N, CA, C and O atoms as CSV, one atom per row, in Angstrom:
chain,resi,resn,atom,element,x,y,z
A,1,UNK,N,N,-14.088,5.879,-16.925
A,1,UNK,CA,C,-13.197,5.819,-15.704
A,1,UNK,C,C,-14.381,5.218,-14.908
A,1,UNK,O,O,-15.561,5.318,-15.244
A,2,UNK,N,N,-13.885,4.540,-13.741
A,2,UNK,CA,C,-14.724,4.056,-12.506
A,2,UNK,C,C,-14.116,4.616,-11.280
A,2,UNK,O,O,-12.889,4.652,-11.191
A,3,UNK,N,N,-14.839,5.037,-10.366
A,3,UNK,CA,C,-14.739,5.211,-8.941
A,3,UNK,C,C,-15.046,4.118,-8.149
A,3,UNK,O,O,-16.089,3.517,-8.406
A,4,UNK,N,N,-14.311,3.721,-7.191
A,4,UNK,CA,C,-14.449,2.465,-6.447
A,4,UNK,C,C,-14.064,2.872,-5.068
A,4,UNK,O,O,-13.086,3.593,-4.866
A,5,UNK,N,N,-14.950,2.340,-3.964
A,5,UNK,CA,C,-14.678,2.377,-2.510
A,5,UNK,C,C,-15.853,1.310,-2.191
A,5,UNK,O,O,-16.999,1.196,-2.626
A,6,UNK,N,N,-15.025,0.508,-1.163
A,6,UNK,CA,C,-15.832,-0.476,-0.451
A,6,UNK,C,C,-16.550,-1.365,-1.400
A,6,UNK,O,O,-15.909,-2.094,-2.158
A,7,UNK,N,N,-18.072,-1.338,-1.397
A,7,UNK,CA,C,-18.812,-2.177,-2.325
A,7,UNK,C,C,-19.450,-1.092,-3.360
A,7,UNK,O,O,-20.395,-1.418,-4.078
A,8,UNK,N,N,-18.927,0.121,-3.396
A,8,UNK,CA,C,-19.614,1.130,-4.404
A,8,UNK,C,C,-18.809,1.303,-5.653
A,8,UNK,O,O,-17.589,1.389,-5.518
A,9,UNK,N,N,-19.314,1.362,-6.816
A,9,UNK,CA,C,-18.715,1.621,-7.926
A,9,UNK,C,C,-19.351,2.607,-8.814
A,9,UNK,O,O,-20.454,2.327,-9.284
A,10,UNK,N,N,-18.818,3.666,-9.082
A,10,UNK,CA,C,-19.575,4.599,-10.080
A,10,UNK,C,C,-18.771,4.837,-11.092
A,10,UNK,O,O,-17.550,4.928,-10.964
A,11,UNK,N,N,-19.486,4.974,-12.348
A,11,UNK,CA,C,-18.879,5.532,-13.737
A,11,UNK,C,C,-18.809,6.887,-13.735
A,11,UNK,O,O,-19.834,7.565,-13.652
A,12,UNK,N,N,-17.589,7.426,-13.827
A,12,UNK,CA,C,-17.593,9.025,-13.652
A,12,UNK,C,C,-16.616,9.567,-15.026
A,12,UNK,O,O,-16.026,8.845,-15.830
A,13,UNK,N,N,-16.667,10.998,-14.992
A,13,UNK,CA,C,-16.070,11.666,-15.969
A,13,UNK,C,C,-14.599,11.993,-15.399
A,13,UNK,O,O,-14.245,11.526,-14.316
A,14,UNK,N,N,-13.823,12.751,-16.114
A,14,UNK,CA,C,-12.637,13.316,-15.886
A,14,UNK,C,C,-12.728,14.320,-14.859
A,14,UNK,O,O,-11.999,14.424,-13.872
A,15,UNK,N,N,-13.769,15.103,-15.218
A,15,UNK,CA,C,-14.080,16.469,-14.470
A,15,UNK,C,C,-14.553,15.940,-12.804
A,15,UNK,O,O,-14.359,16.626,-11.801
A,16,UNK,N,N,-15.112,14.765,-12.812
A,16,UNK,CA,C,-15.341,14.306,-11.278
A,16,UNK,C,C,-14.250,13.515,-10.696
A,16,UNK,O,O,-14.270,13.158,-9.518
A,17,UNK,N,N,-13.448,13.282,-11.381
A,17,UNK,CA,C,-12.187,12.485,-10.782
A,17,UNK,C,C,-11.624,13.241,-9.446
A,17,UNK,O,O,-11.588,12.609,-8.390
A,18,UNK,N,N,-11.223,14.475,-9.495
A,18,UNK,CA,C,-10.652,14.992,-8.166
A,18,UNK,C,C,-11.568,14.835,-7.069
A,18,UNK,O,O,-11.198,14.350,-6.000
A,19,UNK,N,N,-12.905,15.274,-7.308
A,19,UNK,CA,C,-13.790,15.201,-6.228
A,19,UNK,C,C,-14.035,13.913,-5.565
A,19,UNK,O,O,-14.265,13.833,-4.359
A,20,UNK,N,N,-13.981,12.864,-6.394
A,20,UNK,CA,C,-14.131,11.279,-5.941
A,20,UNK,C,C,-12.885,10.943,-5.215
A,20,UNK,O,O,-13.015,10.388,-4.124
A,21,UNK,N,N,-11.529,11.232,-5.722
A,21,UNK,CA,C,-10.517,11.078,-4.894
A,21,UNK,C,C,-10.343,11.767,-3.517
A,21,UNK,O,O,-9.810,11.230,-2.546
A,22,UNK,N,N,-10.804,12.888,-3.544
A,22,UNK,CA,C,-11.089,13.538,-2.330
A,22,UNK,C,C,-11.936,12.886,-1.189
A,22,UNK,O,O,-11.814,13.026,0.028
A,23,UNK,N,N,-12.810,12.151,-1.889
A,23,UNK,CA,C,-14.009,11.480,-0.959
A,23,UNK,C,C,-13.410,10.291,-0.527
A,23,UNK,O,O,-14.003,9.684,0.365
A,24,UNK,N,N,-12.175,9.737,-1.040
A,24,UNK,CA,C,-11.827,8.589,-0.505
A,24,UNK,C,C,-11.784,7.179,-1.597
A,24,UNK,O,O,-11.315,6.057,-1.410
A,25,UNK,N,N,-12.453,7.750,-2.735
A,25,UNK,CA,C,-12.524,6.697,-3.691
A,25,UNK,C,C,-11.279,6.425,-4.677
A,25,UNK,O,O,-10.642,7.395,-5.087
A,26,UNK,N,N,-10.921,5.114,-5.065
A,26,UNK,CA,C,-9.885,4.800,-5.791
A,26,UNK,C,C,-10.537,5.013,-7.350
A,26,UNK,O,O,-11.736,4.831,-7.560
A,27,UNK,N,N,-9.578,5.425,-8.416
A,27,UNK,CA,C,-10.170,5.786,-9.654
A,27,UNK,C,C,-9.396,4.661,-10.563
A,27,UNK,O,O,-8.172,4.548,-10.500
A,28,UNK,N,N,-10.068,3.977,-11.270
A,28,UNK,CA,C,-9.676,3.010,-12.073
A,28,UNK,C,C,-9.899,3.502,-13.762
A,28,UNK,O,O,-11.017,3.398,-14.267
A,29,UNK,N,N,-8.939,3.941,-14.409
A,29,UNK,CA,C,-8.860,4.423,-15.620
A,29,UNK,C,C,-9.368,3.534,-16.735
A,29,UNK,O,O,-9.397,2.316,-16.557
A,30,UNK,N,N,-9.821,4.141,-18.020
A,30,UNK,CA,C,-10.280,3.119,-19.021
A,30,UNK,C,C,-9.296,2.184,-19.391
A,30,UNK,O,O,-9.632,1.070,-19.793
A,31,UNK,N,N,-7.877,2.587,-19.279
A,31,UNK,CA,C,-6.898,1.835,-19.576
A,31,UNK,C,C,-6.409,0.682,-18.393
A,31,UNK,O,O,-5.471,-0.088,-18.597
A,32,UNK,N,N,-7.122,0.697,-17.262
A,32,UNK,CA,C,-6.878,-0.235,-16.273
A,32,UNK,C,C,-6.092,0.218,-14.998
A,32,UNK,O,O,-6.102,-0.300,-13.881
A,33,UNK,N,N,-5.336,1.430,-15.493
A,33,UNK,CA,C,-4.643,1.957,-14.312
A,33,UNK,C,C,-5.368,2.426,-13.090
A,33,UNK,O,O,-6.460,2.971,-13.251
A,34,UNK,N,N,-4.814,2.253,-11.719
A,34,UNK,CA,C,-5.396,2.342,-10.751
A,34,UNK,C,C,-4.916,3.812,-9.999
A,34,UNK,O,O,-3.738,3.824,-9.642
A,35,UNK,N,N,-5.508,4.726,-9.799
A,35,UNK,CA,C,-4.958,5.823,-8.928
A,35,UNK,C,C,-5.549,5.858,-7.606
A,35,UNK,O,O,-6.750,6.116,-7.530
A,36,UNK,N,N,-4.908,5.646,-6.599
A,36,UNK,CA,C,-5.485,5.296,-5.016
A,36,UNK,C,C,-5.664,6.672,-4.630
A,36,UNK,O,O,-4.948,7.562,-5.088
A,37,UNK,N,N,-6.648,6.893,-3.755
A,37,UNK,CA,C,-7.187,7.939,-3.076
A,37,UNK,C,C,-5.981,8.354,-2.118
A,37,UNK,O,O,-5.261,7.453,-1.691
A,38,UNK,N,N,-5.752,9.554,-1.795
A,38,UNK,CA,C,-4.841,9.983,-0.732
A,38,UNK,C,C,-5.306,9.895,0.581
A,38,UNK,O,O,-4.628,9.873,1.608
A,39,UNK,N,N,-6.903,9.833,0.427
A,39,UNK,CA,C,-7.629,9.658,1.796
A,39,UNK,C,C,-7.755,8.305,2.285
A,39,UNK,O,O,-8.250,8.146,3.401
A,40,UNK,N,N,-7.355,7.250,1.572
A,40,UNK,CA,C,-7.206,5.832,1.874
A,40,UNK,C,C,-6.625,5.473,3.261
A,40,UNK,O,O,-5.554,6.064,3.397
A,41,UNK,N,N,-6.866,4.890,4.101
A,41,UNK,CA,C,-6.217,4.447,5.321
A,41,UNK,C,C,-6.061,2.924,5.225
A,41,UNK,O,O,-6.730,2.274,4.422
A,42,UNK,N,N,-5.095,2.316,6.122
A,42,UNK,CA,C,-5.076,0.928,6.272
A,42,UNK,C,C,-5.691,0.623,7.495
A,42,UNK,O,O,-5.695,1.362,8.479
A,43,UNK,N,N,-6.245,-0.557,7.403
A,43,UNK,CA,C,-6.843,-0.965,8.741
A,43,UNK,C,C,-5.595,-1.378,9.717
A,43,UNK,O,O,-4.494,-1.818,9.386
A,44,UNK,N,N,-6.062,-1.127,10.896
A,44,UNK,CA,C,-4.980,-1.253,11.907
A,44,UNK,C,C,-4.518,-2.636,12.072
A,44,UNK,O,O,-3.347,-2.750,12.436
A,45,UNK,N,N,-5.257,-3.815,11.862
A,45,UNK,CA,C,-4.694,-5.170,11.969
A,45,UNK,C,C,-3.816,-5.446,10.709
A,45,UNK,O,O,-2.971,-6.338,10.780
A,46,UNK,N,N,-3.966,-4.744,9.585
A,46,UNK,CA,C,-3.022,-4.880,8.494
A,46,UNK,C,C,-1.629,-4.088,8.965
A,46,UNK,O,O,-0.522,-4.592,8.775
A,47,UNK,N,N,-1.785,-2.996,9.502
A,47,UNK,CA,C,-0.613,-2.224,9.830
A,47,UNK,C,C,0.075,-2.986,11.071
A,47,UNK,O,O,1.304,-3.058,11.089
A,48,UNK,N,N,-0.601,-3.495,11.997
A,48,UNK,CA,C,0.192,-4.541,13.154
A,48,UNK,C,C,0.955,-5.610,12.269
A,48,UNK,O,O,2.156,-5.798,12.462
A,49,UNK,N,N,0.362,-6.206,11.445
A,49,UNK,CA,C,0.711,-7.306,10.825
A,49,UNK,C,C,2.197,-6.963,9.965
A,49,UNK,O,O,3.189,-7.692,9.982
A,50,UNK,N,N,2.069,-5.728,9.259
A,50,UNK,CA,C,3.066,-5.186,8.527
A,50,UNK,C,C,4.235,-4.784,9.505
A,50,UNK,O,O,5.378,-5.121,9.198
A,51,UNK,N,N,4.029,-4.148,10.556
A,51,UNK,CA,C,4.855,-4.064,11.522
A,51,UNK,C,C,5.676,-5.025,12.023
A,51,UNK,O,O,6.899,-4.920,12.107
A,52,UNK,N,N,4.922,-6.108,12.410
A,52,UNK,CA,C,5.629,-7.408,12.973
A,52,UNK,C,C,6.523,-7.972,11.672
A,52,UNK,O,O,7.603,-8.445,12.028
A,53,UNK,N,N,6.333,-7.999,10.589
A,53,UNK,CA,C,6.700,-8.379,9.368
A,53,UNK,C,C,8.068,-7.636,9.217
A,53,UNK,O,O,9.126,-8.236,9.031
A,54,UNK,N,N,7.949,-6.199,9.316
A,54,UNK,CA,C,9.232,-5.534,9.349
A,54,UNK,C,C,10.178,-5.766,10.346
A,54,UNK,O,O,11.353,-5.689,9.987
A,55,UNK,N,N,9.951,-6.025,11.490
A,55,UNK,CA,C,10.602,-6.395,12.729
A,55,UNK,C,C,11.441,-7.569,12.530
A,55,UNK,O,O,12.633,-7.682,12.816
A,56,UNK,N,N,10.494,-8.619,11.887
A,56,UNK,CA,C,11.189,-9.987,11.824
A,56,UNK,C,C,12.216,-9.651,10.584
A,56,UNK,O,O,13.392,-9.948,10.793
A,57,UNK,N,N,11.924,-9.122,9.448
A,57,UNK,CA,C,12.917,-8.847,8.539
A,57,UNK,C,C,14.176,-8.203,8.847
A,57,UNK,O,O,15.216,-8.568,8.297
A,58,UNK,N,N,14.138,-7.148,9.801
A,58,UNK,CA,C,15.358,-6.227,10.305
A,58,UNK,C,C,15.996,-7.298,11.076
A,58,UNK,O,O,17.192,-7.415,10.809
A,59,UNK,N,N,15.539,-8.120,11.962
A,59,UNK,CA,C,16.193,-9.042,12.802
A,59,UNK,C,C,16.993,-10.093,11.695
A,59,UNK,O,O,18.192,-10.357,11.792
A,60,UNK,N,N,16.213,-10.564,10.769
A,60,UNK,CA,C,16.958,-11.602,9.603
A,60,UNK,C,C,18.166,-10.806,9.248
A,60,UNK,O,O,19.265,-11.356,9.317
A,61,UNK,N,N,18.071,-9.628,8.895
A,61,UNK,CA,C,18.971,-8.859,8.121
A,61,UNK,C,C,20.194,-8.626,9.242
A,61,UNK,O,O,21.371,-8.700,8.889
A,62,UNK,N,N,19.848,-8.368,10.482
A,62,UNK,CA,C,20.919,-8.199,11.434
A,62,UNK,C,C,21.740,-9.611,11.411
A,62,UNK,O,O,22.964,-9.645,11.280
A,63,UNK,N,N,21.032,-10.614,11.535
A,63,UNK,CA,C,21.597,-11.980,11.811
A,63,UNK,C,C,22.660,-12.417,10.525
A,63,UNK,O,O,23.763,-12.963,10.532
A,64,UNK,N,N,21.860,-11.952,9.520
A,64,UNK,CA,C,22.863,-12.281,7.946
A,64,UNK,C,C,24.120,-11.357,8.112
A,64,UNK,O,O,25.227,-11.820,7.836
A,65,UNK,N,N,23.991,-10.111,8.540
A,65,UNK,CA,C,25.191,-9.117,8.764
A,65,UNK,C,C,26.254,-9.786,9.539
A,65,UNK,O,O,27.411,-9.964,9.160
A,66,UNK,N,N,25.814,-10.084,10.495
A,66,UNK,CA,C,26.775,-10.730,11.638
A,66,UNK,C,C,27.224,-11.896,11.237
A,66,UNK,O,O,28.418,-12.059,11.486
A,67,UNK,N,N,26.698,-12.767,10.707
A,67,UNK,CA,C,27.066,-14.187,9.966
A,67,UNK,C,C,28.128,-13.602,8.935
A,67,UNK,O,O,29.288,-14.015,8.933
A,68,UNK,N,N,27.730,-12.739,8.163
A,68,UNK,CA,C,28.936,-12.269,7.227
A,68,UNK,C,C,30.081,-11.707,7.720
A,68,UNK,O,O,31.161,-11.996,7.204
A,69,UNK,N,N,30.006,-10.927,8.666
A,69,UNK,CA,C,31.131,-10.422,9.325
A,69,UNK,C,C,31.959,-11.225,10.135
A,69,UNK,O,O,33.153,-10.980,10.309
A,70,UNK,N,N,31.242,-12.360,10.730
A,70,UNK,CA,C,31.976,-13.391,11.377
A,70,UNK,C,C,32.875,-14.292,10.517
A,70,UNK,O,O,33.985,-14.745,10.795
A,71,UNK,N,N,32.008,-14.474,9.214
A,71,UNK,CA,C,32.530,-15.399,8.058
A,71,UNK,C,C,33.960,-14.675,7.526
A,71,UNK,O,O,34.936,-15.372,7.246
A,72,UNK,N,N,33.981,-13.283,7.421
A,72,UNK,CA,C,34.887,-12.618,6.965
A,72,UNK,C,C,36.126,-12.511,7.908
A,72,UNK,O,O,37.250,-12.352,7.432
A,73,UNK,N,N,35.946,-12.583,9.002
A,73,UNK,CA,C,37.065,-12.561,10.253
A,73,UNK,C,C,37.808,-13.910,10.077
A,73,UNK,O,O,39.035,-13.910,10.183
A,74,UNK,N,N,37.185,-14.985,9.832
A,74,UNK,CA,C,37.588,-16.194,9.997
A,74,UNK,C,C,38.661,-16.520,8.813
A,74,UNK,O,O,39.196,-17.627,8.753
């Protein structure tokens, strides 16, 4: 298995896995499954982008519900 963080990649054992997760490393198992570190953070720019997308989608949903309600009244 491999511990990955930024541009660092280390081959580790099962015994070291917990320690590397605590340090912020993602673990890629021998079968390719990825276990993300609970310490990982999202860059603020990505957070802002996601928040803007969520707001846009909420507005679209509200408009669709309003249009559906008006269509049902007619």
